[in-house]
N, C-alpha and C positions, 0 to 999 in steps of 0.2 A: 564313945567318942573316937576311940581308936579304930573301931570298925567303920565309922563314917569317913574318916580320913582314907581308909583303905579303899572305900567305894569311890571317893572323889578323885583319887590319884590318876586313874586312866583319863578322866575328863580333863584334868589339868594338863596332862601330857599332850592330849590332843589339841587343846587350846594353845599351848606353847608352840606346838608344831605349826599350827595355822598362822600364828603371828610371825613365825620365822619365815614361812613361805611367802607371806604377804610382803614382808620387808625385802625379800629377795626379788620378787616379781615387780613391785611398784616402780622402781627406776626405769626398767626397760619399757613398761607400759606407758609411762609418762613421755619417754623419748619417742615412742611410736605415735602418741597423740600429737606431740609437737611437730613431728615430721608430716603427719596427715594434715595438720592445720597450716603448714607452710604453703605459700602460693606457688603454683606451677607455671613454668614458662609456656606461653602460647605457641611459640615457634622458634626455631633456630634460624637465624638470619645472618647475612653478611652486610657489612657497612662500608661506607666510603665517605670521604670528605670532598667538598667541592674543589675542583681544580681550575686553574686559570688557563684558558685556551684562547687562541686567536681565531675568531670565526669570521667568515665573509659576511659583508653587509649586502643583502639582496632585497629587492622589492618585486613582488609578483604582480603581474598584470595580464589582462586579456585584451584582444582587439582584432581588427580586421587587417588582412593583407590586401593592399590596393596598389594600383599603378602609381609610380612616382608622378608622372604627368601623362595624361591621355590626350593625344592630338586628334582633332576632328578634321578629316580631309574631305573637302567639298568640291562642287563643280563651280568653275568660274565662266563656263560657257553659257550661252543663251539660246535655247531652242535647238540644240544639236542632239543627234541620236548617238547613243552609246553602242559602239560596234565591237569592243573587245575589253574583257576584264582579265588581267594577267596575274592577280594574286588572290589568295583565299585566306580564311581565318587561320592563324597560326604561322603564316609565312614570315620569315625574317627578311627584312628589306634594308637597303642602305639609302642614305640621303641621295635624292635625285633619281632613284629608280622609277621607271614608268609603271604605274599601277593599273591604269585604264586608258582607253583611247576613244575619242569621239570622232564621228564622221567629219572629214575636213573638205569635202567637195565644194560646198558653198563658200567656205572661208577662202579656199584657194582662188575661186572665181572672183570674189570681192577683192582679194589681194592683187590679182592681175589687173583688174580695172583701176585700182588705185595707182598702181605703178604706171599705167598708161597715162592717167591724168597728170602724174608727176612729170613724165617726159614732155607732155604738151605744155605744162606750166614752165618748165625749164627752157623750152624753145622760145616761148613768148617772152620770157625774161631776158633771154640773150638778145632778142631784137630790141626790146625796150632799153636795155643797157647801152646798145650801140647808138640808138637814137639820142639818148641822153648825153653820151660822150660827144657826138657831133654838135649838139646844141650848146654844150659848154665851150666848144672850140669857136663857135660863131657868136658867142655872147658879146664880144667887144667889137665885132665887125659891123653890127647893125643890120645884118641880113635877115635876122629873125627878130620878131617882136618879143618883148618880155613875157607876154602871155603865152606865146608858143613855146618859149624856152621852159617856162614853168610847167606846161602840160607834159613836155618830154621828161622832165625830172620827176614829176608826179607819176607818170606812167612807169618809170623805172622802179620806183618804190612799190607801186601796186603789183608789178610783175614779181618782184622779190617776195612780197607777202603771199602771193598765190603759190609760189614754189614752196615756201615754208608750210603753208596749209596742206599742200599735196603730200609733202613728206610726213606730216603728222598723220594723215589718213593712212599712208602706207605703214607707218609704225603701229597704228591701231590695228590694222588687219594682220600684221605679223604677230602682234600680241594675241589676237584671237586664234591664230593658227597655233601658237604655243599652248594656249589653254585647251586645245583639243587633246592634249596628253596630260593626264593627271599624274603628278610625280610626288614622291615621298618628301615631306619637308624636313625629315630627320631620319636617322636610322632607328630601327625598333622592330616590334612584332605587331602584326595585324591582329587586332582583338575583335573586330566586328566588320562585316561587309554588308552594305545595303545596295551596292551597285548591281544592276540587272542589265544584261545585254539586250539591246533593242529599245530601252527606255529613253524618253526624251526628258532630260533633266534641265531644270531651270537654274539660274545662278544662285549659289548658296546652298544647293541641295547636298546633304551629307551623303557621301558615298562609302567612306571607310572610317574606322577608328583604329588608332595605333598607340601602343604603349611605347612612349619615347625611350629609346636606347635600351629597351627591355628591362628597365629598372623597376624594382618593386620596393615598397616600403611597408612597415608595420605601424599602424596607428593604434598605439596602446592607450587604454583608458586608465588613468591614474587618479586616485583620490586627491582632494585638496591638501590633506595632511602630508602625503608623500611627495607632492609636486615640487616643493622647494629643494628636495634632496637631489633632484635629477638635473644635470647640466648637459649642454651640448657637448658631444664628444664621449659621453659615458658609454660603456659597453652594455649591450643587451643581447641575451640569448633567446631566440625565438624557436618554439617547438611546433612543428606541423602536426596535423592529426595522425599521421602515420608514424610519428616518433622522431622523424628527422629534425635536426637542429641546425640553425644558422646563427652565426655571431655577427651582429651588426653594430652600427654606431648611431647614437642619437644625433639627428640633424638639427632639430629645433623643438622647442616646447611651445605649445599653443599659449597665446597671451590671455585667453579667456577660459572660463569654466562654464560648461553647459548648465543652465539654471534648472533643467528638467531632471537630470540624473546626478548632478553635482560631480561629474568627472571632467577631467581635462585631457586633451589628446597630446601624446608625445610621439613625434614622427621619427621613426628609426629607419635608416637606409639599410637595405638588405643586399648583400653581395649575390652574385649569380651562383646558384647551386650547381655543383658538378658531380659527376659520377652517377651512382645509383639514386642519389637524391636530387637529380637535375629537375625532375618534374614534381617534386614534393611540395613546392610552394607555387600557388596560383593566385592571381588577383581575384578577390572576392571571398576567399576562404577565411575562416575564423581560426585564430591561433592563440596559444598561451605563451607566456615567456616571463623572463625576469631581468631586472636591471642589476648589474654587478657594480657596486659602489665602493669597493675596497674591503678592508677588514678592520676589526677592533677587538680589544681584550674583553673577555667575558668569563663569568663563573659558570662552570658546566658540571652536570651530573650525568651518570648513566641514565639512559631513557627509562629503564625499568624502575628507577627510584622515584619517578614522578607518577603519582596516581591521580587520575581524573575521576572526580565524584561530583555529581550534581552540577556539572558544567564548570567546576573549578579545579585547579591543580593543587595537589598537596604532596608533602613529603613527611616522613616519619622520622623525627629526630630522636636519637637514643640518649637518654639522660644517664647520669652517673649511677642511679639505682637500677639500671637495666630496663626501665620502663620507657615507653615511647610516647612522644607528644606529636600530635598531628599539627603540622604547620602549613598554613596557606601560603603559596608562592605564586609568582607570576612567571610563567614560562615564556621564553622568547624563541630565538633561532634554534633550528635543529640541523645537525650535520652528522650523518652516520648514526651511531648509537649514543651520541651526546646531545644533551638539551641545555640550553642556556637558562639560568635562573636570574631573572631581572631584578626581583625584589623578594623580601620575605625571609632571606637566609644569609648568614655570614659564612665566611670561609673556614671558620674553626669548628663548625657544627659537624657532628657525625650522624649520617642519615642511613636508613635501611635501604639496601639495594635489592637483593633477592628476597622475595617474600613480602614486599611492601604492599602488594595488592590484597593480602589476606589479613592485615592488621587493623585494629581499631585504636582509638586514642586511649592511652593508659595501659595497654597490654604489656606484659612482662615478656622479654625475649632473651634467648641465649645467643650470644654473638660468636659466630664461627669465623675462623680465619679465612680471608678471601684467597682463592687459588692463585698461586703465583703465575705470572705470564710466562709462556714458554720462551726460552732463549731464541734469539733471532737465528743463531747458527743451526739449532736443531730443527727449527721450522723450515729453514732453507734446505737442510739435509733431507727432511721428510718429503719435501716437494720435488727433490731431484729424482728424475726417472732412473730406474735401474736398467 
């Protein structure tokens, strides 16, 4: 028996040592298992809360730049030959300037004939008036019969009528002579020329087109939903294809909507461009622009906080357990690096800013402190040239 105990003693010592080692190792192994089982953060991110900003209210639109009014200048002469054209396309003219001249030889001859007929009528009228005056003087004497007196008085009236008719013919010929010169009805810019030297133009033939006063307008196409927001006098900024911009004023809003495309026209008066942009705007070009309708308060987020997926806008809200929830929002106006959040989020929510594009719904994140903005003084100092 004693020998058996002696044999088993090393085994018992070994078992005791093993139990002691297990008791010592088990807590650290359990801690490692727990650490391995703990969830890991998907990303380290920065967060921000929506801020209230005052954003401008704008409506974008496209449309054509056209002439404010285009005058059609035609011929009022009949069968006369065009002998001189004094202007060309692009020329700036003033009201009353002579644009073209017709041959006046035949008109001058007709005018001279009319003046001669007038002189003859006036001479006949003078004689008839003298005869009528003598007849009136002899009316009570009985030297002339009543029939003769009536003839002299009638002759006087007829002679006066012939003088008036002759004067009308002279005025008509003078008007024809005036029509041999085509003048500008208003100041403006010649936009088209159809006049050709040597052509015989009939009455009403169009010779020139002119942009009245050189004024242009932007005819913006606006949807029916945005139309009630625009009023006459509103400011509009129009951008030419080369990037030049002009600030105009809304003159009027069309009273009807086109049934084909469902757009309404808004007429914007454009000022004359100056300097290097003087030729940036031309009638007939297509231009984009925007209507500036004031400003309003709005909830805004940094642009990188809003993620677009499948055509919808989302933000990732950070919950108290550091997990994120994907929230669908409606994005609105954008200015600089800020985006308006119209709906779907309240001002107390904390959302992911940097790293939002790499997250999914339910991810665990580590929130890092956002970098503090640089002081204005240091920024100014850094920008100061040495």
